[in-house]
N, C-alpha and C positions, 0 to 999 in steps of 0.2 A: 559437441553440443554444449551450450552454455560456457563458451570460451570467454574469459575476462575481457571486457571492452570498456571499463571505467576506471579511473583512478581512485585515490583515497578520498579526495573531495567528493566525488560522485557517490561513493559508498556511504560516507557520512550523511549526505544529503538524502538518499533513499532510506537510510536507517531512521533518520528524524522523521521523515514523512510517513513511514510505516508505523512508527509508535504514535504519532499523532491521529492517524486513522484508526488505530486499535483503541486509543482513548476516546475518540468520537464514538466508536461502536459501544464502548462500556457506558459512556454518558448517555447515549441514545437508549440503551437497554434500561438504564435506571430511570430516566426521566420521561420515557414515552408513557402516555396514558394507558392504563389497563382497561379492558383486554386489548391485546394488540391486534391491529388490523393487518392486512397483507402489507401495507406500506411501511408499518413498523418492523415487521420480520425482514422486508426487502432492504430497509436501511441498515439494520444491524448486520445482516449477512453481507451486504455490499461493503460497508466500511471495514468489516473485520477481513473479508477476502482480499480487498485491495491492500490493506495494511500488511497482511501476511505475505502477499506476493512482493510488496516492496522490501519487506525484510529479507525474503529469499533472494531478490536481486542484489541487495546489499551484502549478503553473505557470500554470494557467488561472484562478486565483482562484475556483474553482467546487468545490461540494460536491454529490455525488450525492444524499445524504441530504436536504440542504436543498432541492434541486430537486424531490424527491418530497414535499415539505411536512413533513418530519420535523424537529422542533426539536433543534438539536445543541449548544446552549449552555445552561448552567446558570441 
């Protein structure tokens, strides 16, 4: 399970994307008007969850889309 299926370029791409999403979660948490509505919580949880998943993919050299048989390169 989670056998490596991406190269170094793919790892770097996923790591960058993960950090961008985590920064988006932080920015949303800081800038969203208080008190938070359900959409505020959903945005922060969604951005951070996706960011941490992309960092997991980068660390394991694994891509979920490739594991499902979807072509991810041009």
